[in-house]
N, C-alpha and C positions, 0 to 999 in steps of 0.2 A: 460573652464567651469569646476568648481569643484562640488563635491556633495553638497556643501553648497549653491550653487547658486539657488535662488528660482524660477527663470523663464527662459524660452527660448524665448518666445514672451513676449511682455508687455501686460498683460491681463487687460481688462476693462470690467465691467459688464453692457452691453447695454441692453435696453429693449428686443430686439429680442433674445439675448442670454439667459436671465433669463427666458423668456417665453418658449424657447425650453427646457431648463433644467427642468422647472416645468412639461412640457409635458412628458419628459423622466422619471422623478420621478414617475409620475402617471402611465405611461404605464408599467414600470418595477415592481412597487409594486403591480399592479393589478394582476400579475401572482399568487400572494399568495391568491387571493380572488375569483377567477373564480369559484372554486368548492363550495363555501359556499351556494349559492341558489340551487345547483344541488345535494346536498348530498342525498336527498331522491331518485332522479333518478339514480344516480350512485350506491347507495346502492341496489336498486332493480335489476340492471343489474348484479351485482356481488354477490347478495345474502347476503348482510351485515346487521348486526344489527345496531340499532341507535348509540350505542357507537362505534362500529367499523367504521361506516361511518364518525363519528366525528373525528376519528383518522386521516383522510386525512388532516383536518385543523390543527390538532396538529403537524403532520409531517411537514407541510409547515412552521409553526411558529418555531419549534425546529431547522429545517435546516436553517431558516433565522437567528436565533440566532447564530448558528455555523458560518454562513457566515459573520455575523457582527464581530465576534471575530477573524476569520482567514483571511478574505479577505479585509475588510474595512481598517485595518491599513496599507495596502499596498499603500493607497493614500498618506501616509507620507514617502514613500520609493521610489516609481517608478513614472514615468511621468503619470500624471493623465488622460490626454485625451486618451492615448493608453489603459490604464487600463479600463476606462469606455467603450470604444468601444469594446474591447475584451470581456468583461463580457456581454455586450448587445448581441453580436453575439452568444455567447455560450448559452445564455438564449433562443434565437430563436430555437436553436437545441434541447434543453431539453424540450421545449414545444411540439415539434414534437413527442418526445418519449411518452409523456402523450397522445397525440392525437391518436397514433397508439397502445397504450397499450392493449394487449389481456387479461390481468389479473390484479387483484388488486395489486399484487406484483410489476409489472412493472409500474403501475400507481403511486404507492407510491414512486418508485425509481425516476420517472420523476418529481414528486412533490418535492422530497427532493433536487434534483439537481437544479431545477428551483428556489426553495426557497433560496438556498445558493447564487445563482448568482443574484437574484433580489435585493440583498443588494447594487447593483450599485446605487440605489436611495440614499443610505446613504454615498456614495462617492460624489454624485452630490451636496447634501445639504451643507456640509462643504466647498466644492469647491466654491459654490455660496457665502458663507460667506467670503471666502478668497478674492474673486475677487471684492466684494462690498467695497465701501468707508465706513469708520467706522460709520458715522452718518446714513447710509442707510442699515446697516447690518441686523437689526431686520426685516426691510421691505423685504429684499432679502430672508432671511430665511423664512419669512411668505409666500412669493410668491411661493417659492419652495415647502413648506409644503402644500399650497393650491392645487398645482398640484398633490401632493401625495395623499391628501384626495380625490380629485375628481377621481383619479385613483381607489382608494378603492371603492368608491360609484358607479362609472360607471361600474366597473368590475362586480359587482353583477347584475346591470341592463342589461348590454350587454350580460352577460352569460345566464341569464334567457331567453332573447329574441332569441338569437342564438340557444339555445338548443331546443326551441319550433319550430324554423324554420327548423332545421336539427336534430342534436343530441347533447349530451353534448360534443362529440368529436369536433364538429364544432368550438366551442369556442377556443380550443387549436390550431386548424389550423389557424384561423384568427389571434390569438395572436402572433403566430410564425412569420407570414408575417409582422405584424406591428413592431415587435422588429427588424427584419432585416432592414426594411426601416428606423427605428429610428437610428440604428447604423451608417448608411450612413450619415444621417443628422448631427449627433454628430461629426463625423470625419471632416466634412466640416466646422462646425461653432465654435466648442469649441477651445479656445486657448490652446497652450501647456503650461504645468506648472509642475515643479518638486519641491517638498518640500525640505527645507534645513535640514531635520532631520538627514540624514547621518548615520542611524543605520542599523545594520544587521537585518534580519527578526526575529531571536530569541530574540534579544535585544529589537526590536520594540514591540513584544508581551509582553515581560517582563515589559516594561515601562508602559503598561496599568495597570498592577497590582500595580506598584509604584504610579501611579496617584491616584488610589483608596485610597491608604494609606496616601498620602500626601495632598490630597485635600478634606477636609470634606464637602464642598459645593457640590462637584462632587458626593460624596457618597450619600448625602441626596437627591439630585435631581434624581439620578439613582434609589434609592429605591422608591421615589415618582412616577417615570415613570413606574416602574414595577407594583406597585399597581394600577396605573391609567389604564394601558393597560389590566391588568387582569380583572378589572371591565368591561371594554369595550368589551373584547372578550367573556365574559360570556353571552352577548346578542346574537351575530350573529350565533353561532353554533346551539343552540336550537331553534332560531327563525325560521329556515327553517322547522324544524319538527312541530313547532306550526302552521305555516301557511299552511303546506301541509296536515295537519290532520283536523278533525272536531273541531270547527264548520266552519272553513274557507275553507279548501280544495282548495287552490289557485293553479294556474298553475305555471310553472317555471318562465314565463314572469312576472306574477303579483308579485311573491315573490321577483324577482330581482328589481322591481320598488320600493320596500320599501327602498332600498339603497338611492334613491333620496331624501328621507325625511331628510337625514342629510346633504344635499348639502350646507346648510347655514354654516356648519362648515368650509368650504373653506373661506368664508367671515370672519369668526371668527379668522382664522389663521392670516390673514392680519391685522385685528384690534388689536389683542393681540400683534403681532409683533411691531406695532406702539406704543402701550402702553409701551412695554419694552424699546423701543428707547427713550421714554420720561421720564424714571425713575419710571414707575408705575408697574414694573414686579411683585412685591410682592402682590400688590392689585389684579392684574389680576389673579395670581395663586390661591389665596383664593376664589375669585369670581367664578373661573372655577370649583374648587372643591366643592363649595356649590351647584353649578348648577348640578354637577354630581350626588350628593345625591338626589336632587329634581327630576332628570330624572328617577331614579329608583323608586321613589314614583309613577310616572306616569306609568312606565312600569309594575308595579305590577298589574294594571288593564287590561293589554294587552290581557289576555286570553278571555276577554268578550267585549272589546271595541277597535275597530280599531282606533278611534280618539285618545284615550289615548296612544296606541302603537305608532302612528305616532308622536305625541307630545313628547313622551319619547325619541324616536330615534333622533329627531331634537335636543332636549336638550342635550342628551348624546354626540352627535358628536360635538356640540358647545363647550361643556366642555372639551372633550378629546383633540381636536385640539388646543384650546386656551391655556390649561396648557402645552401641549407638546411644543408649540412655546416658551412660557416663560421659560420652562426648558432648551431648547437648546440655547436660548439667554444667559442664565446664564452660561451654560457650556462652550460655545464658547468664553466667555470673560476670562476664567481662564488661558488657555495656547494657544495663537493664533498659535504657531508653531506646535501644536500637535492636530489640529482639527479632523483629521481622527481617531486618537486614542481615543480622547474624544468621538467621535461619536460611535466608536466600543464599548467602555465600557458602555456608557449610553444606546445605543440601544440594546445591549445584555441583559441588565437588563430589558429593556422595553419588548422585545419579549419573554424572558423567563417568564415574568409575563403573557404575552398574551397566551403562550402555556399552562401554568398552568390553566389559566381561561377557555380556550377552553376545556381542558381535564376534568376539574371539572364540567363544565356546562353540558357536554354530560352525565356524570354520574348522576348528580343531576336530569336532566330532565327524565332520564330513571327510576329513583326511586321515585322522588317527584313531577315531572311535573313542570309546569311553576311557581307555587308559590315557590318551592324550589330554582329555578334559581333566581327569583326576590329578594328573601330574602338574598341570598348569595351576589348578586350584590350590594344591598343596604348596606350590612355589609362592604364590601370592600370599597365602596364609603365613608362610615363614618370613617373608619380607615384612608383612604387617607386624608380626611379633618382634622382629629385630628393630623395626623403627620405633614401636611403642616403648621398647625397653631402653634403647640407646639414645633417642633424640632428646636433647636437653629441654625442649619445649613441649614434648608430648606429655611429660610429667610435670605437674604443677604443685605448688605448696597447697596442702589441704587446709580448708578452714576448720576452725574448732568445731567439734561435733555439736549439733543442736541437742538440747535436752530432750529426752524421750518422754513423751506424754504418757501418763497412765490413766 
């Protein structure tokens, strides 16, 4: 076996395997979102201001971006099953650090380590694309992304409920145990796979920069992803403070339940993936970006209307997940042998945008309240739509539609 040999086993993507991968994506990425509905509670325990408490979310997203650039490319270098299982195990340990943190400094440290390791989800998504048959790749990516979205949404709901049953630390104890169990399941079910990249680690990282230079569609979709997730992240950090204060004054459990309003986004991920498989990716992208702008129009009324807030969250999640799936479908077609590096570059842009959105929204909320947040979110959505419609590289020639199986 040489370093160029792509497999050890002969991998096939069966339904049970993709469902386990989707569950693992959701559980791992959830680690970055447990704190969001609890910012008010954590801030009270450690005596933090609104902006300082929002820094927990920013830390998670910045460390996630670092993990995307430094760890995800290893999927094109080392055996993937071993990498995925090791990262999952270490995530379990870092969640325990957060659970027992006696100070905000150690909580931030646990958050940063967990954020870096939770990029295992972004090793799993390109792995699913690699294992899938070409005519089912969009559907496989959509299924994995559906699991990822449900993890984000259910993380907020579960965190709120567990915090009210015990404390905010209970969330991290439970999450640690679930990650330990998931690592065992992944070891037993995933096939062994080694990419044929055959590059050293420094050359592997350097090749990501070269891909940005050489692939204009990759650059365009990465910029679009960053704008997209910045707009998305501008909602969730200040939403906790909006709902915990007057006129709402909701409990942790109730705040967490708002995450379920976007559950239809998981359905959208699958539908948009199928549109990409059928050669309608450009249409799906522009439709999703238009929906993103409409979502912020609804969210602008969220300070006084729960119905508008819920409808806006639903539309926002539909838009974000739909466009994200079309973006990844485009990116994964560019260089099949470098999917982990493509993921690393694209998702680094994605979460750098998210961290910027979280940081900006916490500052905006503390100075101009909800109207300031809604106005900035709508502006970002409008910029995203204009870029998606006008950039010559954001739109690509569509492949011929794959035959629909009956």
